[in-house]
KEMARRO-933941 format. One record per residue: residue number from 1; residue in three letters; chain; x, y, z of N, C-alpha, C, O in turn. Coordinates in steps of 0.05 Angstrom, whole numbers. Each point is the difference from the previous one (the first is absolute). Example, Ala and Ser with C-alpha at 12.3 -4.5 7.8 and 13.67 -1.06 7.14 Angstrom:
2
+-------+--------+--------+--------+--------+--------+--------+--------+--------+--------+--------+--------+--------+--------+--------+
: vexza : lumlum : marlum :    nxx :    nyy :    nzz :   caxx :   cayy :   cazz :    cxx :    cyy :    czz :    oxx :    oyy :    ozz :
+-------+--------+--------+--------+--------+--------+--------+--------+--------+--------+--------+--------+--------+--------+--------+
:     1 :    ALA :      A :    264 :   -114 :    156 :    -18 :     24 :      0 :     18 :     24 :      0 :     21 :      0 :     13 :
:     2 :    SER :      A :    -28 :     21 :    -27 :     16 :     24 :      1 :    -15 :     22 :     14 :     10 :     22 :      4 :
+-------+--------+--------+--------+--------+--------+--------+--------+--------+--------+--------+--------+--------+--------+--------+
END
This chain:
98
+-------+--------+--------+--------+--------+--------+--------+--------+--------+--------+--------+--------+--------+--------+--------+
: vexza : lumlum : marlum :    nxx :    nyy :    nzz :   caxx :   cayy :   cazz :    cxx :    cyy :    czz :    oxx :    oyy :    ozz :
+-------+--------+--------+--------+--------+--------+--------+--------+--------+--------+--------+--------+--------+--------+--------+
:     1 :    UNK :      A :   2397 :  -2590 :  -3610 :    -14 :     12 :    -23 :     20 :      2 :    -23 :     23 :      8 :      3 :
:     2 :    UNK :      A :    -32 :    -16 :    -26 :     16 :      2 :    -25 :    -13 :     20 :    -19 :    -24 :      1 :     -3 :
:     3 :    UNK :      A :     41 :     15 :     -9 :    -10 :     19 :    -20 :     -2 :    -14 :    -27 :     19 :    -12 :     -9 :
:     4 :    UNK :      A :    -42 :     15 :     -4 :     -4 :    -12 :    -26 :     -5 :     22 :    -20 :      0 :     24 :      7 :
:     5 :    UNK :      A :     -4 :    -31 :    -32 :     -4 :     19 :    -22 :    -24 :     18 :      5 :      0 :     24 :     -6 :
:     6 :    UNK :      A :    -22 :    -36 :     17 :    -24 :     16 :      5 :      5 :     21 :     21 :     -9 :     23 :     -2 :
:     7 :    UNK :      A :     25 :    -30 :     23 :      6 :     20 :     21 :     17 :     22 :    -11 :     -5 :     24 :      6 :
:     8 :    UNK :      A :     25 :    -31 :    -23 :     16 :     21 :    -12 :    -17 :     18 :    -18 :      4 :     24 :      0 :
:     9 :    UNK :      A :    -22 :    -35 :    -14 :    -18 :     16 :    -18 :    -18 :     18 :     17 :     -4 :     23 :     -8 :
:    10 :    UNK :      A :     -6 :    -32 :     31 :    -16 :     17 :     17 :     16 :     23 :     12 :     -9 :     23 :      0 :
:    11 :    UNK :      A :     33 :    -29 :      9 :     18 :     20 :     11 :      7 :     21 :    -21 :      0 :     24 :      5 :
:    12 :    UNK :      A :      7 :    -34 :    -29 :      7 :     18 :    -22 :    -24 :     18 :     -7 :      4 :     24 :     -5 :
:    13 :    UNK :      A :    -28 :    -35 :      5 :    -24 :     16 :     -6 :     -4 :     22 :     22 :     -5 :     23 :     -7 :
:    14 :    UNK :      A :      8 :    -31 :     32 :     -3 :     19 :     22 :     21 :     22 :     -1 :     -5 :     23 :      7 :
:    15 :    UNK :      A :     29 :    -30 :    -16 :     22 :     20 :     -2 :      0 :     14 :    -27 :     17 :     17 :     -5 :
:    16 :    UNK :      A :    -37 :    -24 :    -11 :     -3 :     12 :    -27 :     26 :     -4 :    -17 :     10 :     19 :    -13 :
:    17 :    UNK :      A :      0 :    -44 :     14 :     24 :     -7 :    -15 :     -8 :    -19 :    -22 :    -17 :    -17 :      3 :
:    18 :    UNK :      A :     31 :     19 :    -26 :     -3 :    -19 :    -21 :     24 :    -18 :      0 :     23 :      9 :     -3 :
:    19 :    UNK :      A :    -27 :    -35 :      7 :     22 :    -19 :      1 :     -4 :    -21 :    -22 :    -23 :    -10 :     -4 :
:    20 :    UNK :      A :     44 :      3 :     -9 :     -2 :    -22 :    -20 :      6 :    -27 :     13 :      4 :     -1 :     24 :
:    21 :    UNK :      A :     -4 :    -20 :    -40 :      2 :    -27 :     10 :     28 :     -4 :     14 :      1 :    -12 :     21 :
:    22 :    UNK :      A :     20 :     22 :    -33 :     27 :     -3 :     12 :      1 :     15 :     26 :     11 :    -10 :     20 :
:    23 :    UNK :      A :    -22 :     34 :    -19 :      1 :     16 :     25 :    -17 :    -14 :     22 :      7 :      1 :     23 :
:    24 :    UNK :      A :    -29 :    -13 :    -31 :    -17 :    -15 :     19 :     16 :    -22 :     13 :     -2 :     -3 :     24 :
:    25 :    UNK :      A :     17 :    -12 :    -40 :     16 :    -22 :     11 :     21 :     11 :     20 :      4 :    -11 :     21 :
:    26 :    UNK :      A :      9 :     33 :    -29 :     20 :     12 :     18 :    -12 :     10 :     25 :     11 :     -4 :     22 :
:    27 :    UNK :      A :    -34 :     17 :    -24 :    -14 :     10 :     24 :     -9 :    -22 :     18 :      2 :      2 :     25 :
:    28 :    UNK :      A :    -12 :    -24 :    -37 :     -8 :    -23 :     17 :     24 :    -10 :     16 :     -3 :     -6 :     24 :
:    29 :    UNK :      A :     26 :      3 :    -37 :     24 :    -10 :     13 :      8 :     19 :     23 :      5 :     -9 :     22 :
:    30 :    UNK :      A :     -4 :     35 :    -28 :      9 :     19 :     20 :    -20 :      2 :     23 :      9 :      1 :     23 :
:    31 :    UNK :      A :    -34 :     -1 :    -29 :    -20 :      2 :     22 :      0 :    -25 :     18 :     -3 :      2 :     24 :
:    32 :    UNK :      A :      7 :    -25 :    -36 :      2 :    -25 :     16 :     25 :      0 :     17 :     -1 :     -9 :     23 :
:    33 :    UNK :      A :     23 :     20 :    -33 :     24 :      3 :     17 :     -5 :     18 :     24 :      9 :     -5 :     22 :
:    34 :    UNK :      A :    -24 :     27 :    -27 :     -6 :     18 :     22 :    -17 :    -14 :     21 :      5 :      3 :     24 :
:    35 :    UNK :      A :    -25 :    -17 :    -33 :    -17 :    -15 :     19 :     15 :    -21 :     15 :     -5 :     -4 :     24 :
:    36 :    UNK :      A :     24 :    -10 :    -37 :     16 :    -19 :     13 :     18 :     13 :     22 :      3 :    -11 :     22 :
:    37 :    UNK :      A :      8 :     34 :    -29 :     16 :     15 :     20 :    -17 :      8 :     24 :      9 :     -2 :     23 :
:    38 :    UNK :      A :    -33 :     11 :    -28 :    -18 :      9 :     22 :     -7 :    -24 :     17 :     -2 :      2 :     25 :
:    39 :    UNK :      A :     -1 :    -25 :    -37 :     -6 :    -25 :     16 :     23 :     -7 :     18 :     -4 :     -8 :     23 :
:    40 :    UNK :      A :     29 :     12 :    -33 :     24 :     -5 :     17 :      1 :     20 :     23 :      7 :     -8 :     22 :
:    41 :    UNK :      A :    -14 :     33 :    -27 :     -1 :     19 :     22 :    -20 :     -7 :     21 :      4 :      5 :     24 :
:    42 :    UNK :      A :    -26 :    -17 :    -32 :    -21 :     -8 :     19 :      9 :    -23 :     18 :    -11 :     -4 :     21 :
:    43 :    UNK :      A :     32 :    -11 :    -30 :     10 :    -21 :     16 :     18 :      9 :     24 :      5 :    -15 :     18 :
:    44 :    UNK :      A :      5 :     40 :    -20 :     18 :     11 :     21 :    -16 :      4 :     26 :    -21 :     11 :      0 :
:    45 :    UNK :      A :     33 :    -20 :     22 :    -12 :      3 :     26 :      5 :     28 :     10 :     23 :      8 :      6 :
:    46 :    UNK :      A :    -43 :      8 :     -4 :      2 :     28 :     10 :    -16 :      4 :     26 :     -8 :     22 :      6 :
:    47 :    UNK :      A :      5 :    -43 :      8 :    -16 :      0 :     25 :     10 :     21 :     20 :    -16 :     15 :     11 :
:    48 :    UNK :      A :     42 :    -14 :     -6 :     10 :     18 :     21 :     14 :     24 :    -12 :     18 :     12 :     13 :
:    49 :    UNK :      A :    -24 :     -4 :    -37 :     12 :     23 :    -13 :    -18 :     24 :      1 :    -23 :     -1 :     -8 :
:    50 :    UNK :      A :     33 :     23 :     19 :    -15 :     24 :      2 :     -3 :     13 :    -28 :     19 :     -1 :    -16 :
:    51 :    UNK :      A :    -42 :     12 :     10 :     -3 :     13 :    -27 :     19 :     24 :     -2 :      3 :     15 :     19 :
:    52 :    UNK :      A :      8 :    -12 :    -42 :     18 :     23 :     -5 :    -16 :     22 :    -13 :    -10 :     -3 :    -23 :
:    53 :    UNK :      A :      8 :     25 :     37 :    -15 :     23 :    -11 :     19 :     20 :    -12 :     -5 :      9 :    -23 :
:    54 :    UNK :      A :     26 :     -2 :     37 :     20 :     19 :    -10 :     27 :    -13 :      0 :      6 :    -18 :     15 :
:    55 :    UNK :      A :     11 :     27 :    -34 :     27 :    -11 :     -2 :     19 :      9 :     22 :     19 :    -14 :      6 :
:    56 :    UNK :      A :    -24 :     37 :      6 :     17 :     10 :     21 :    -18 :     10 :     23 :    -24 :      2 :     -2 :
:    57 :    UNK :      A :     38 :      3 :     25 :    -15 :     11 :     23 :      0 :     31 :     -1 :    -11 :     12 :     19 :
:    58 :    UNK :      A :     24 :      0 :    -39 :      1 :     29 :     -1 :    -29 :     11 :     -4 :    -16 :    -11 :    -14 :
:    59 :    UNK :      A :     12 :     34 :     26 :    -26 :     14 :     -2 :      4 :     27 :    -12 :     12 :     17 :     13 :
:    60 :    UNK :      A :    -22 :    -12 :    -37 :      1 :     26 :    -13 :     27 :     14 :      4 :      1 :     22 :     12 :
:    61 :    UNK :      A :     19 :    -34 :    -23 :     27 :     13 :      0 :      0 :     22 :    -21 :      1 :     -6 :    -24 :
:    62 :    UNK :      A :     -3 :     31 :     33 :     -1 :     22 :    -18 :     24 :     18 :      3 :     13 :      0 :     21 :
:    63 :    UNK :      A :     -6 :     15 :    -42 :     22 :     19 :      2 :    -12 :     28 :      1 :    -22 :      5 :     -8 :
:    64 :    UNK :      A :     38 :     13 :     17 :     -8 :     28 :      1 :      1 :     12 :    -29 :     18 :     -7 :    -15 :
:    65 :    UNK :      A :    -37 :     23 :      8 :      0 :     14 :    -25 :     20 :     23 :      1 :     -2 :     17 :     18 :
:    66 :    UNK :      A :     21 :    -17 :    -36 :     20 :     21 :     -1 :      0 :     12 :    -28 :      2 :    -15 :    -20 :
:    67 :    UNK :      A :     -4 :     41 :     18 :      2 :     13 :    -26 :     29 :     -1 :     -9 :     17 :     10 :     13 :
:    68 :    UNK :      A :    -12 :    -23 :    -36 :     27 :     -3 :    -10 :      7 :     19 :    -23 :     23 :      8 :     -3 :
:    69 :    UNK :      A :    -43 :     -1 :    -13 :      5 :     18 :    -22 :    -26 :     16 :     -4 :    -22 :    -11 :     -1 :
:    70 :    UNK :      A :     26 :     36 :     -3 :    -23 :     18 :     -4 :      5 :     16 :    -25 :     21 :     12 :     -3 :
:    71 :    UNK :      A :    -41 :    -11 :    -15 :      3 :     17 :    -23 :    -20 :     23 :      1 :    -21 :     -2 :     13 :
:    72 :    UNK :      A :     28 :     23 :    -26 :    -18 :     23 :      0 :    -22 :     -4 :    -21 :      2 :    -17 :    -17 :
:    73 :    UNK :      A :    -21 :     34 :     19 :    -23 :      0 :    -19 :     11 :      4 :    -28 :     -9 :    -14 :    -19 :
:    74 :    UNK :      A :     27 :     33 :     15 :     11 :      5 :    -27 :     16 :    -23 :    -11 :     -1 :     -6 :    -23 :
:    75 :    UNK :      A :     16 :     -8 :     41 :     16 :    -23 :     -9 :    -19 :    -23 :     -9 :      7 :    -14 :    -19 :
:    76 :    UNK :      A :    -29 :     11 :     33 :    -19 :    -21 :     -8 :    -12 :      6 :    -27 :     -4 :    -18 :    -17 :
:    77 :    UNK :      A :     -2 :     43 :     11 :    -12 :      8 :    -25 :     20 :     -2 :    -24 :     -9 :     -1 :    -23 :
:    78 :    UNK :      A :     35 :      0 :     29 :     20 :     -2 :    -21 :     -4 :    -26 :    -16 :      6 :     -1 :    -24 :
:    79 :    UNK :      A :    -14 :    -21 :     37 :     -3 :    -26 :    -13 :    -28 :     -4 :    -13 :     -4 :    -20 :    -13 :
:    80 :    UNK :      A :    -14 :     39 :     16 :    -27 :     -3 :    -11 :      0 :      4 :    -30 :     13 :     19 :    -10 :
:    81 :    UNK :      A :    -26 :    -37 :     -5 :     -2 :      3 :    -29 :    -15 :     26 :     -7 :      7 :     14 :    -19 :
:    82 :    UNK :      A :    -28 :     -8 :     35 :    -15 :     25 :     -4 :     -6 :     11 :     28 :     -8 :    -14 :     18 :
:    83 :    UNK :      A :     12 :     40 :    -16 :     -6 :     14 :     25 :     -5 :     30 :     -6 :      8 :     10 :    -21 :
:    84 :    UNK :      A :    -21 :      3 :     40 :     -6 :     29 :     -5 :     15 :     18 :     20 :     -7 :     23 :      3 :
:    85 :    UNK :      A :     28 :    -33 :      9 :     15 :     16 :     19 :     -8 :     -6 :     29 :     16 :      5 :     18 :
:    86 :    UNK :      A :    -40 :    -15 :    -14 :    -10 :     -6 :     27 :    -10 :    -29 :      2 :      3 :    -12 :     22 :
:    87 :    UNK :      A :    -13 :      1 :    -44 :    -13 :    -26 :      1 :      9 :    -18 :    -22 :      9 :      9 :    -21 :
:    88 :    UNK :      A :    -11 :    -35 :     25 :      4 :    -20 :    -22 :    -25 :      1 :    -17 :    -23 :      2 :     10 :
:    89 :    UNK :      A :     26 :     -2 :    -36 :    -23 :     -1 :    -19 :     -3 :    -28 :    -11 :     19 :    -11 :    -11 :
:    90 :    UNK :      A :    -43 :      0 :     14 :     -5 :    -27 :    -10 :    -26 :      0 :    -16 :    -16 :     19 :      1 :
:    91 :    UNK :      A :     12 :    -40 :    -17 :    -24 :     -2 :    -17 :    -24 :     -4 :     18 :      2 :    -13 :     21 :
:    92 :    UNK :      A :    -25 :     23 :    -30 :    -25 :     -3 :     15 :     -8 :    -29 :     -2 :     -2 :    -11 :    -22 :
:    93 :    UNK :      A :     -5 :     -2 :     45 :     -7 :    -28 :      0 :    -29 :     -4 :     10 :    -11 :    -22 :     -3 :
:    94 :    UNK :      A :     -1 :     42 :     15 :    -27 :     -2 :      9 :    -17 :     21 :    -14 :      6 :     24 :      0 :
:    95 :    UNK :      A :    -28 :    -33 :    -12 :    -18 :     18 :    -13 :    -25 :      4 :     16 :    -10 :    -19 :     13 :
:    96 :    UNK :      A :     -1 :     42 :    -13 :    -25 :      6 :     14 :    -24 :    -10 :    -16 :     -1 :      2 :    -24 :
:    97 :    UNK :      A :    -19 :    -13 :     39 :    -24 :     -8 :    -13 :    -18 :     24 :     -2 :     -1 :     17 :     17 :
:    98 :    UNK :      A :    -14 :    -15 :    -39 :    -18 :     23 :     -4 :    -28 :     -8 :      6 :    -18 :     16 :     -2 :
+-------+--------+--------+--------+--------+--------+--------+--------+--------+--------+--------+--------+--------+--------+--------+
END
């Protein structure tokens, strides 16, 4: 399969892209190179190759959660742009419907 100007125009339309004539030529060349590479990959004999699902045999290697630094409520409020001594004060973002 070869990519032509009409195919590039269809793909650009589907992707909601505006491409000029020079970009169309560049895209045609690049897309044809991609298809040529895929054709070469299809030539590789993979008859006796097991599919690779995971890169390693490790299963859920997790670390223990350890508290490394703890700050107090008052220390957290020190960095607040606005606070009332107990809470962070922020602008209202949700309005009630009447």
